[in-house]
PyMOL commands that place a pseudoatom at each C-alpha (Angstrom):
pseudoatom trace, name=CA, resn=MET, resi=1, chain=A, elem=C, hetatm=0, pos=[97.565, 98.590, 19.302]
pseudoatom trace, name=CA, resn=PHE, resi=2, chain=A, elem=C, hetatm=0, pos=[99.534, 96.670, 21.945]
pseudoatom trace, name=CA, resn=ALA, resi=3, chain=A, elem=C, hetatm=0, pos=[98.610, 99.151, 24.702]
pseudoatom trace, name=CA, resn=ARG, resi=4, chain=A, elem=C, hetatm=0, pos=[94.925, 98.783, 23.796]
pseudoatom trace, name=CA, resn=LEU, resi=5, chain=A, elem=C, hetatm=0, pos=[95.181, 94.979, 23.741]
pseudoatom trace, name=CA, resn=VAL, resi=6, chain=A, elem=C, hetatm=0, pos=[96.862, 94.869, 27.160]
pseudoatom trace, name=CA, resn=SER, resi=7, chain=A, elem=C, hetatm=0, pos=[94.355, 97.274, 28.712]
pseudoatom trace, name=CA, resn=GLU, resi=8, chain=A, elem=C, hetatm=0, pos=[91.383, 95.297, 27.343]
pseudoatom trace, name=CA, resn=MET, resi=9, chain=A, elem=C, hetatm=0, pos=[92.667, 91.827, 28.286]
pseudoatom trace, name=CA, resn=ASN, resi=10, chain=A, elem=C, hetatm=0, pos=[94.047, 92.720, 31.730]
pseudoatom trace, name=CA, resn=PRO, resi=11, chain=A, elem=C, hetatm=0, pos=[96.792, 90.054, 31.618]
pseudoatom trace, name=CA, resn=ARG, resi=12, chain=A, elem=C, hetatm=0, pos=[98.170, 88.789, 34.931]
pseudoatom trace, name=CA, resn=PRO, resi=13, chain=A, elem=C, hetatm=0, pos=[101.454, 86.861, 34.612]
pseudoatom trace, name=CA, resn=LEU, resi=14, chain=A, elem=C, hetatm=0, pos=[102.184, 84.419, 37.446]
pseudoatom trace, name=CA, resn=ILE, resi=15, chain=A, elem=C, hetatm=0, pos=[105.844, 83.357, 37.644]
pseudoatom trace, name=CA, resn=HIS, resi=16, chain=A, elem=C, hetatm=0, pos=[106.816, 80.009, 39.231]
pseudoatom trace, name=CA, resn=ALA, resi=17, chain=A, elem=C, hetatm=0, pos=[109.868, 77.847, 39.962]
pseudoatom trace, name=CA, resn=GLN, resi=18, chain=A, elem=C, hetatm=0, pos=[112.670, 80.284, 39.222]
pseudoatom trace, name=CA, resn=VAL, resi=19, chain=A, elem=C, hetatm=0, pos=[116.046, 78.570, 38.914]
pseudoatom trace, name=CA, resn=VAL, resi=20, chain=A, elem=C, hetatm=0, pos=[119.236, 80.556, 38.284]
pseudoatom trace, name=CA, resn=GLU, resi=21, chain=A, elem=C, hetatm=0, pos=[122.625, 79.040, 37.468]
pseudoatom trace, name=CA, resn=LEU, resi=22, chain=A, elem=C, hetatm=0, pos=[125.718, 81.188, 37.965]
pseudoatom trace, name=CA, resn=ARG, resi=23, chain=A, elem=C, hetatm=0, pos=[128.110, 80.708, 35.015]
pseudoatom trace, name=CA, resn=SER, resi=24, chain=A, elem=C, hetatm=0, pos=[130.760, 83.227, 36.053]
pseudoatom trace, name=CA, resn=GLU, resi=25, chain=A, elem=C, hetatm=0, pos=[131.159, 86.327, 38.219]
pseudoatom trace, name=CA, resn=ASN, resi=26, chain=A, elem=C, hetatm=0, pos=[129.288, 88.375, 35.635]
pseudoatom trace, name=CA, resn=SER, resi=27, chain=A, elem=C, hetatm=0, pos=[126.920, 86.005, 33.833]
pseudoatom trace, name=CA, resn=ALA, resi=28, chain=A, elem=C, hetatm=0, pos=[124.150, 83.577, 34.689]
pseudoatom trace, name=CA, resn=ASN, resi=29, chain=A, elem=C, hetatm=0, pos=[121.260, 81.810, 33.032]
pseudoatom trace, name=CA, resn=GLY, resi=30, chain=A, elem=C, hetatm=0, pos=[117.894, 80.732, 34.321]
pseudoatom trace, name=CA, resn=ARG, resi=31, chain=A, elem=C, hetatm=0, pos=[114.470, 79.332, 33.677]
pseudoatom trace, name=CA, resn=CYS, resi=32, chain=A, elem=C, hetatm=0, pos=[111.059, 80.054, 35.172]
pseudoatom trace, name=CA, resn=TYR, resi=33, chain=A, elem=C, hetatm=0, pos=[107.546, 78.959, 34.354]
pseudoatom trace, name=CA, resn=VAL, resi=34, chain=A, elem=C, hetatm=0, pos=[104.735, 81.391, 33.630]
pseudoatom trace, name=CA, resn=GLU, resi=35, chain=A, elem=C, hetatm=0, pos=[100.947, 81.299, 33.569]
pseudoatom trace, name=CA, resn=LEU, resi=36, chain=A, elem=C, hetatm=0, pos=[99.258, 84.208, 31.850]
pseudoatom trace, name=CA, resn=ARG, resi=37, chain=A, elem=C, hetatm=0, pos=[95.713, 84.671, 33.092]
pseudoatom trace, name=CA, resn=THR, resi=38, chain=A, elem=C, hetatm=0, pos=[93.160, 86.960, 31.484]
pseudoatom trace, name=CA, resn=ASP, resi=39, chain=A, elem=C, hetatm=0, pos=[89.676, 87.821, 32.612]
pseudoatom trace, name=CA, resn=THR, resi=40, chain=A, elem=C, hetatm=0, pos=[87.608, 89.945, 30.280]
pseudoatom trace, name=CA, resn=VAL, resi=41, chain=A, elem=C, hetatm=0, pos=[84.091, 89.869, 28.926]
pseudoatom trace, name=CA, resn=GLN, resi=42, chain=A, elem=C, hetatm=0, pos=[85.356, 88.463, 25.613]
pseudoatom trace, name=CA, resn=VAL, resi=43, chain=A, elem=C, hetatm=0, pos=[88.121, 86.137, 26.860]
pseudoatom trace, name=CA, resn=GLU, resi=44, chain=A, elem=C, hetatm=0, pos=[88.547, 84.183, 30.066]
pseudoatom trace, name=CA, resn=GLY, resi=45, chain=A, elem=C, hetatm=0, pos=[91.621, 82.063, 29.820]
pseudoatom trace, name=CA, resn=VAL, resi=46, chain=A, elem=C, hetatm=0, pos=[95.003, 80.914, 30.842]
pseudoatom trace, name=CA, resn=GLY, resi=47, chain=A, elem=C, hetatm=0, pos=[98.143, 80.278, 28.842]
pseudoatom trace, name=CA, resn=SER, resi=48, chain=A, elem=C, hetatm=0, pos=[101.310, 78.604, 30.022]
pseudoatom trace, name=CA, resn=GLY, resi=49, chain=A, elem=C, hetatm=0, pos=[104.940, 78.463, 29.071]
pseudoatom trace, name=CA, resn=TYR, resi=50, chain=A, elem=C, hetatm=0, pos=[108.416, 79.132, 30.336]
pseudoatom trace, name=CA, resn=PHE, resi=51, chain=A, elem=C, hetatm=0, pos=[111.109, 81.760, 30.014]
pseudoatom trace, name=CA, resn=GLU, resi=52, chain=A, elem=C, hetatm=0, pos=[114.758, 80.985, 29.329]
pseudoatom trace, name=CA, resn=ASP, resi=53, chain=A, elem=C, hetatm=0, pos=[116.827, 83.922, 30.570]
pseudoatom trace, name=CA, resn=GLU, resi=54, chain=A, elem=C, hetatm=0, pos=[120.395, 85.115, 30.372]
pseudoatom trace, name=CA, resn=TYR, resi=55, chain=A, elem=C, hetatm=0, pos=[121.655, 87.629, 32.926]
pseudoatom trace, name=CA, resn=ALA, resi=56, chain=A, elem=C, hetatm=0, pos=[124.652, 89.955, 32.963]
pseudoatom trace, name=CA, resn=LYS, resi=57, chain=A, elem=C, hetatm=0, pos=[126.136, 91.715, 35.964]
pseudoatom trace, name=CA, resn=ILE, resi=58, chain=A, elem=C, hetatm=0, pos=[126.710, 95.384, 35.196]
pseudoatom trace, name=CA, resn=GLY, resi=59, chain=A, elem=C, hetatm=0, pos=[128.483, 97.126, 38.028]
pseudoatom trace, name=CA, resn=ALA, resi=60, chain=A, elem=C, hetatm=0, pos=[126.803, 95.859, 41.198]
pseudoatom trace, name=CA, resn=GLU, resi=61, chain=A, elem=C, hetatm=0, pos=[123.445, 95.034, 39.529]
pseudoatom trace, name=CA, resn=TRP, resi=62, chain=A, elem=C, hetatm=0, pos=[122.178, 92.006, 37.638]
pseudoatom trace, name=CA, resn=LYS, resi=63, chain=A, elem=C, hetatm=0, pos=[120.285, 92.773, 34.396]
pseudoatom trace, name=CA, resn=PHE, resi=64, chain=A, elem=C, hetatm=0, pos=[118.466, 90.711, 31.786]
pseudoatom trace, name=CA, resn=ALA, resi=65, chain=A, elem=C, hetatm=0, pos=[120.742, 90.117, 28.796]
pseudoatom trace, name=CA, resn=SER, resi=66, chain=A, elem=C, hetatm=0, pos=[117.992, 88.191, 26.990]
pseudoatom trace, name=CA, resn=ARG, resi=67, chain=A, elem=C, hetatm=0, pos=[114.648, 86.520, 27.651]
pseudoatom trace, name=CA, resn=ARG, resi=68, chain=A, elem=C, hetatm=0, pos=[112.938, 83.984, 25.391]
pseudoatom trace, name=CA, resn=LEU, resi=69, chain=A, elem=C, hetatm=0, pos=[109.365, 82.779, 25.883]
pseudoatom trace, name=CA, resn=PHE, resi=70, chain=A, elem=C, hetatm=0, pos=[108.390, 79.233, 24.972]
pseudoatom trace, name=CA, resn=ALA, resi=71, chain=A, elem=C, hetatm=0, pos=[104.612, 78.727, 24.844]
pseudoatom trace, name=CA, resn=ILE, resi=72, chain=A, elem=C, hetatm=0, pos=[103.343, 75.365, 26.104]
pseudoatom trace, name=CA, resn=ASP, resi=73, chain=A, elem=C, hetatm=0, pos=[99.566, 75.780, 25.925]
pseudoatom trace, name=CA, resn=SER, resi=74, chain=A, elem=C, hetatm=0, pos=[97.268, 78.327, 24.370]
pseudoatom trace, name=CA, resn=THR, resi=75, chain=A, elem=C, hetatm=0, pos=[94.331, 80.062, 25.989]
pseudoatom trace, name=CA, resn=MET, resi=76, chain=A, elem=C, hetatm=0, pos=[91.531, 77.891, 27.334]
pseudoatom trace, name=CA, resn=SER, resi=77, chain=A, elem=C, hetatm=0, pos=[88.328, 78.783, 29.065]
pseudoatom trace, name=CA, resn=LEU, resi=78, chain=A, elem=C, hetatm=0, pos=[88.527, 79.245, 32.808]
pseudoatom trace, name=CA, resn=ARG, resi=79, chain=A, elem=C, hetatm=0, pos=[84.833, 78.406, 33.053]
pseudoatom trace, name=CA, resn=THR, resi=80, chain=A, elem=C, hetatm=0, pos=[85.968, 74.779, 33.357]
pseudoatom trace, name=CA, resn=PHE, resi=81, chain=A, elem=C, hetatm=0, pos=[87.603, 75.632, 36.681]
pseudoatom trace, name=CA, resn=LYS, resi=82, chain=A, elem=C, hetatm=0, pos=[84.833, 77.825, 38.112]
pseudoatom trace, name=CA, resn=VAL, resi=83, chain=A, elem=C, hetatm=0, pos=[82.405, 76.425, 40.655]
pseudoatom trace, name=CA, resn=THR, resi=84, chain=A, elem=C, hetatm=0, pos=[78.860, 77.636, 40.037]
for i in range(1, 84): cmd.bond("trace and resi %d" % i, "trace and resi %d" % (i + 1))
show_as sticks, trace
zoom trace
C-alpha cells in the first residue's frame, strides 16, 4: 500500500536549515526543516514540518540513531501559488 501511495503522489521532500550539535566524539543531535511537495492529478499540495535527529558515530561513519518528524502544516493547494 505504501509503495503504491508513494508512486501515485510523487512526493518531493525539500530539506532546509540543517543544524547539527556535537554532544561527544560519538554522538550528536540535529534539526532540519522539511517541505513535502506533491503534484498529482488528485492532489497538488505542500506540507511542512521539521525533523529532530540523533546521530551515532559507528567506526568512521555517522549514522542516524533516530529521526522524529513533527508536522507543522497539512497539505494545501498549490494552485494558490501558480500564476495563470
